[in-house]
C-alpha positions as CSV (number, residue, x, y, z in Angstrom):
1,M,60.7,145.1,75.8
2,R,57.9,147.5,76.9
3,R,60.0,150.6,76.0
4,T,57.0,152.8,75.9
5,L,56.7,152.3,79.7
6,F,60.1,154.0,80.2
7,P,59.8,157.7,79.1
8,A,63.2,158.5,80.5
9,L,64.7,156.6,77.5
10,E,63.9,159.6,75.3
11,K,66.5,161.7,77.1
12,F,69.4,159.6,75.9
13,G,71.0,158.5,72.7
14,A,71.5,155.2,74.5
15,Y,70.9,154.3,78.1
16,L,73.2,151.4,79.1
17,N,73.7,152.2,82.8
18,T,71.3,150.0,84.8
19,A,74.2,148.8,87.0
20,S,74.2,152.4,88.3
21,L,70.5,153.2,88.2
22,G,67.6,151.4,86.7
23,L,64.8,153.3,84.9
24,M,61.3,153.3,86.5
25,P,58.3,152.1,84.5
26,S,55.4,154.6,84.3
27,T,53.1,151.9,85.9
28,A,54.7,152.7,89.2
29,V,53.1,156.1,89.1
30,L,49.7,154.6,88.9
31,E,50.2,152.3,91.8
32,A,51.7,155.0,94.0
33,T,49.0,157.5,93.0
34,K,46.3,155.1,93.8
35,L,47.6,154.5,97.3
36,L,48.1,158.2,97.9
37,N,44.5,158.9,96.7
38,D,43.1,156.3,99.0
39,V,45.0,157.7,102.0
40,I,44.2,161.3,101.2
41,E,40.5,160.6,100.8
42,F,40.6,158.1,103.7
43,K,39.1,155.3,101.6
44,G,38.4,151.9,103.2
45,E,40.6,151.2,106.2
46,V,43.8,152.9,105.1
47,N,44.7,153.6,108.8
48,S,44.7,149.8,109.5
49,V,47.8,147.6,109.3
50,D,45.5,144.6,108.7
51,Y,44.0,146.3,105.7
52,M,47.3,147.8,104.2
53,D,49.2,144.6,104.7
54,E,46.7,142.6,102.7
55,V,46.1,145.3,100.0
56,V,49.7,146.6,99.5
57,L,52.4,144.5,101.2
58,K,51.2,141.0,100.5
59,P,50.9,141.5,96.7
60,L,54.4,142.9,96.6
61,L,55.8,139.9,98.5
62,D,53.9,137.6,96.2
63,E,55.6,139.2,93.2
64,A,59.0,138.9,94.9
65,A,58.4,135.3,95.8
66,K,57.4,134.6,92.2
67,L,60.6,136.2,90.9
68,M,62.8,134.1,93.2
69,R,60.7,130.9,93.1
70,V,60.3,130.8,96.9
71,S,57.5,131.1,99.5
72,P,56.3,134.6,100.3
73,E,57.0,133.8,104.0
74,N,60.7,133.7,103.1
75,V,60.7,137.2,101.5
76,G,60.6,140.7,103.1
77,L,60.7,144.3,102.1
78,S,63.9,146.2,102.9
79,I,65.3,149.7,102.4
80,Q,67.7,149.0,99.6
81,T,70.7,146.6,100.1
82,T,72.5,147.9,103.1
83,E,69.6,147.9,105.5
84,G,68.6,144.4,104.4
85,L,72.1,143.0,104.9
86,R,72.4,144.7,108.3
87,R,69.0,143.4,109.4
88,I,70.1,139.8,108.5
89,L,73.5,140.0,110.1
90,L,72.3,141.6,113.4
91,A,69.7,138.9,113.8
92,L,72.5,136.3,114.0
93,E,74.8,135.7,116.9
94,P,78.3,134.4,115.9
95,M,80.6,133.0,118.5
96,K,83.8,134.7,119.5
97,G,86.8,133.4,117.6
98,Q,84.8,132.6,114.4
99,N,85.7,134.2,111.1
100,I,83.8,135.8,108.3
101,V,84.9,135.7,104.6
102,S,84.4,138.2,101.8
103,L,86.2,139.5,98.7
104,D,88.6,142.5,98.2
105,T,86.7,143.9,95.2
106,E,83.3,144.3,97.0
107,F,81.2,147.4,96.7
108,P,82.2,149.5,99.8
109,T,78.9,148.7,101.5
110,V,80.0,145.2,102.3
111,P,83.4,146.2,103.8
112,A,81.7,148.9,105.9
113,L,79.2,146.5,107.3
114,L,81.6,143.6,107.9
115,K,84.3,145.6,109.5
116,S,81.9,146.9,112.1
117,Y,80.2,143.5,112.5
118,A,83.6,141.8,113.0
119,R,84.5,144.3,115.7
120,R,81.2,143.9,117.5
121,F,81.4,140.1,117.7
122,N,85.2,139.7,117.8
123,L,85.4,137.9,114.5
124,E,88.4,137.4,112.3
125,L,87.7,139.1,108.9
126,R,89.2,137.2,106.0
127,V,89.3,139.1,102.7
128,V,90.1,137.0,99.6
129,K,92.4,138.8,97.1
130,N,91.6,139.0,93.5
131,R,93.7,137.7,90.6
132,N,93.6,140.1,87.7
133,G,90.2,141.4,89.0
134,I,88.7,137.9,89.2
135,H,88.0,135.6,92.2
136,S,88.2,131.8,91.8
137,L,86.2,129.4,93.9
138,E,89.4,127.7,94.8
139,D,90.8,130.9,96.4
140,I,87.5,131.5,98.2
141,E,87.5,127.9,99.4
142,K,91.0,128.3,100.9
143,A,89.7,131.1,103.2
144,I,86.9,129.0,104.6
145,D,87.3,126.5,107.5
146,D,85.2,124.9,110.2
147,D,85.4,128.2,112.2
148,T,83.8,130.2,109.4
149,F,80.6,131.8,110.5
150,A,79.5,133.2,107.2
151,V,80.6,134.0,103.7
152,V,79.3,137.4,102.7
153,L,79.8,138.6,99.1
154,S,78.2,139.8,95.9
155,S,77.0,137.3,93.4
156,V,77.7,139.7,90.5
157,N,80.6,142.1,91.0
158,W,79.8,145.8,90.5
159,V,83.0,146.6,88.6
160,T,84.1,143.5,86.7
161,G,80.6,141.9,86.2
162,Q,82.0,138.5,87.4
163,R,79.1,136.2,88.2
164,L,79.9,133.6,90.9
165,N,78.7,130.0,90.7
166,L,76.5,130.2,93.8
167,R,75.5,126.5,93.7
168,E,79.1,125.3,93.9
169,L,80.0,128.1,96.4
170,S,77.1,127.1,98.7
171,R,78.3,123.5,98.6
172,I,81.7,124.6,99.8
173,V,80.3,126.9,102.5
174,H,77.8,124.4,103.9
175,E,80.4,121.7,104.1
176,H,82.0,123.8,106.8
177,G,78.7,124.6,108.5
178,A,78.8,128.3,107.5
179,W,76.1,130.6,106.1
180,L,76.1,132.0,102.6
181,I,74.8,135.6,102.6
182,V,74.7,137.4,99.3
183,D,74.6,141.0,98.1
184,A,72.4,140.4,95.0
185,V,71.9,144.1,94.0
186,Q,73.7,143.5,90.7
187,H,72.0,140.2,90.0
188,L,68.4,140.0,91.0
189,G,66.1,141.3,88.3
190,A,68.8,141.0,85.6
191,L,69.5,137.3,85.7
192,R,67.9,134.2,87.2
193,L,68.5,133.9,90.9
194,F,66.5,131.2,92.7
195,P,68.1,131.1,96.2
196,E,66.7,127.7,97.3
197,K,68.0,126.1,94.1
198,E,71.4,127.8,94.5
199,G,71.7,127.1,98.2
200,V,71.8,130.7,99.3
201,D,70.9,131.1,103.0
202,A,70.1,134.9,102.8
203,L,70.3,137.7,100.3
204,S,69.6,141.4,100.0
205,A,69.0,143.4,96.9
206,G,68.2,147.1,96.5
207,G,65.4,147.9,94.0
208,E,67.2,150.9,92.5
209,K,69.1,149.0,89.7
210,W,67.9,145.8,87.9
211,L,64.6,145.7,89.9
212,I,63.8,149.1,88.2
213,S,62.5,150.9,91.3
214,P,65.0,153.8,91.7
215,D,64.8,156.6,94.3
216,T,62.1,154.9,96.2
217,G,64.3,153.2,98.8
218,A,62.9,149.8,97.9
219,G,64.7,146.5,98.3
220,L,64.1,142.8,99.0
221,I,65.5,140.3,101.4
222,Y,65.3,136.5,101.3
223,V,66.0,134.2,104.2
224,S,66.0,130.4,104.2
225,D,64.0,128.3,106.6
226,E,67.2,127.0,108.1
227,L,68.6,130.4,108.8
228,L,65.2,131.6,110.2
229,E,65.4,128.9,112.8
230,K,68.7,130.4,114.1
231,V,67.9,134.1,114.0
232,K,67.4,136.1,117.3
233,P,66.2,139.5,116.1
234,I,65.3,142.4,118.3
235,T,61.6,142.6,117.4
236,G,58.9,145.3,117.5
237,L,55.2,144.7,118.0
238,L,54.3,143.9,114.5
239,N,57.0,141.1,114.3
240,N,54.5,139.1,116.3
241,E,51.2,137.3,115.4
242,P,48.1,139.4,116.1
243,P,46.8,137.9,119.4
244,T,43.2,138.1,118.3
245,G,43.8,137.2,114.6
246,E,44.1,140.8,113.5
247,W,45.5,143.9,115.2
248,G,42.5,146.1,114.9
249,S,40.3,144.0,117.3
250,W,43.1,143.8,119.9
251,W,43.7,147.5,120.6
252,G,40.5,148.0,122.7
253,L,40.7,144.9,124.9
254,P,40.7,146.1,128.5
255,E,42.6,143.0,129.8
256,K,45.5,143.6,127.5
257,D,48.9,143.5,129.1
258,P,51.4,145.5,127.1
259,W,54.2,143.5,128.7
260,G,52.6,140.1,128.1
261,E,54.1,137.4,125.9
262,L,53.2,137.4,122.2
263,K,53.7,134.7,119.7
264,P,56.5,135.5,117.2
265,A,55.5,135.9,113.5
266,R,56.4,133.2,111.1
267,G,58.9,133.5,108.3
268,V,60.9,136.6,107.4
269,K,58.2,138.8,109.1
270,K,60.1,138.1,112.4
271,L,62.9,140.2,110.8
272,D,60.6,142.9,109.6
273,F,60.5,146.6,110.6
274,G,58.5,145.9,113.7
275,G,56.1,148.8,113.0
276,G,54.0,149.8,110.0
277,P,56.1,149.2,106.9
278,P,56.6,151.9,104.2
279,Y,53.5,151.1,102.1
280,L,54.1,153.8,99.5
281,I,57.5,152.2,98.7
282,A,55.8,148.8,98.4
283,A,53.1,150.1,96.1
284,A,55.6,151.6,93.6
285,F,57.9,148.6,93.9
286,R,55.1,146.2,93.2
287,A,54.6,147.7,89.7
288,S,58.2,147.2,88.9
289,L,58.3,143.6,90.1
290,R,55.1,142.8,88.3
291,L,56.5,144.0,85.0
292,I,59.6,141.9,85.5
293,N,57.4,138.8,86.2
294,E,55.1,139.5,83.3
295,I,58.1,139.5,80.9
296,G,59.7,136.6,82.8
297,I,63.2,136.5,84.3
298,E,64.3,133.8,81.9
299,E,63.5,136.0,78.9
300,I,65.1,139.0,80.5
301,E,68.3,137.0,81.2
302,R,68.4,135.8,77.6
303,H,67.9,139.3,76.3
304,N,70.4,140.9,78.6
305,L,73.1,138.3,78.0
306,K,72.6,138.6,74.2
307,L,73.1,142.4,74.3
308,A,76.0,142.1,76.7
309,G,77.5,139.4,74.5
310,R,77.3,141.7,71.5
311,I,79.2,144.4,73.3
312,R,81.8,141.9,74.4
313,D,82.3,140.3,71.0
314,E,82.7,143.7,69.2
315,V,85.1,144.9,71.9
316,L,87.3,141.8,71.7
317,S,87.2,142.0,67.9
318,A,88.6,145.5,68.1
319,G,91.6,144.3,70.1
320,L,90.3,145.5,73.5
321,E,89.6,143.5,76.6
322,V,86.8,143.0,79.1
323,L,87.3,142.4,82.8
324,A,84.9,139.4,83.1
325,E,82.0,137.6,81.4
326,G,78.8,135.9,82.4
327,S,76.5,138.7,83.6
328,S,74.6,141.8,82.3
329,I,77.7,143.9,83.1
330,V,80.4,144.4,80.5
331,T,83.4,146.5,81.6
332,I,85.7,147.4,78.8
333,K,89.5,147.8,79.2
334,T,90.3,150.4,76.6
335,G,94.1,150.3,77.2
336,L,94.0,154.0,78.0
337,S,95.1,155.6,81.2
338,Y,92.5,156.3,83.8
339,K,92.5,160.1,83.0
340,E,92.3,159.4,79.3
341,E,89.5,157.0,79.9
342,E,87.7,159.5,82.0
343,R,87.8,162.0,79.1
344,L,86.5,159.2,76.9
345,H,83.6,158.7,79.3
346,G,82.9,162.4,79.2
347,K,82.7,162.4,75.4
348,L,80.2,159.5,75.4
349,A,78.1,161.4,78.0
350,A,78.1,164.5,75.8
351,E,76.7,162.4,72.9
352,G,73.8,161.2,75.2
353,I,75.4,157.8,75.8
354,S,74.9,156.8,79.5
355,V,77.4,154.3,80.7
356,S,79.7,154.3,83.8
357,H,83.4,154.6,84.5
358,R,84.2,152.3,87.3
359,G,87.4,151.0,89.0
360,V,88.6,149.0,92.0
361,L,92.1,148.0,93.3
362,G,93.8,149.1,90.0
363,H,91.2,147.6,87.7
364,Y,89.0,150.0,85.7
365,G,87.1,150.4,82.5
366,I,84.0,151.7,80.8
367,R,81.0,149.8,82.2
368,A,78.0,149.1,80.0
369,S,75.0,147.4,81.5
370,P,72.0,146.7,79.2
371,H,68.6,145.7,80.6
372,L,65.1,144.7,79.5
373,Y,64.3,148.1,78.0
374,N,67.4,148.2,75.7
375,T,67.6,147.2,72.1
376,P,70.3,146.1,69.7
377,E,70.1,149.6,68.3
378,D,71.1,151.0,71.7
379,V,74.2,148.7,71.7
380,E,75.2,149.7,68.2
381,T,74.8,153.4,69.0
382,F,77.1,152.9,72.0
383,L,79.7,150.9,70.1
384,E,79.8,153.4,67.3
385,A,80.2,156.3,69.7
386,L,82.9,154.4,71.7
387,F,85.0,153.4,68.8
388,G,84.5,156.9,67.2
389,A,85.7,158.7,70.3
390,M,88.7,156.4,70.7
391,G,89.7,157.1,67.1
392,E,89.7,160.8,67.5
């Protein structure tokens, strides 16, 4: 799928490592360069928030909304995953004595956030333990009660590749009056994720992996209408509606009271940065999201699961195991010790095969993660190198 747009592929025998870092399409250079040229040459009204929001930010949010099948008012630009999750959490005010639920195999970002969040608001932090690396909905449900404020977890696990049933999980969460807040960094862009359909109240996803905008700092947040009614964010100026319809015409008004009341912005904008957003990030990110939408997330999901399925089937046929199924991530249990597996990973890297070696709480393996730019030939190259190195 559009391999010519990804010149970095030429550096590898096979790049199957998007769960670590996605590859950037060359179209991002055109978008970013166009914006920089306009700023350098001072074309149009590049110094105006009104102009830049309309020309740069709005088209990005339209692409993001299209990807998630939601209104653009429910989508915002973030700085990768952590900043988005933190922004969502700090806009909410849980009551003392409530609890928050997560999983023990989470990427360390979530524990870091939730431990400090629980301390700040005197919440009980309930961490559901895995069973052989997997979390069942039944075990998650046992941790949730009517005092649960929120369930915060990844929809696709970073090590095992387990994909949770969000629709069923949201039903459980909402029966107890809690919020479902999702780290979607290993999900959005690789597989279908329509938060309104799935019952997700909020999500955050960095752009550096499956949304193919690495090293820009890009990310997305989604917040439902129901949660937006409850948020109480600390806002900056631009989280409000322009008093005169646009900000440019307001600056010079002599009767302006800097301490006067302003009308809060609608939608996720009330959780926005509060000042001028990072438009350069938005410009490059838009090119990546536009490519994903042009191909179609349904087609990308079919493609990714087909390639992941091929890896899984061949691995199982060889007598090995995988940690979980159902996502674009396949983590292979080779049966080797961690140190031996680390040497195996090094052999693959030496042959130009880019995959990862990942582990958590005693579970580990070689993680392959095909995406839209990969081909069946990439998969065969990887499998041949894997089995060849193991046979040495």
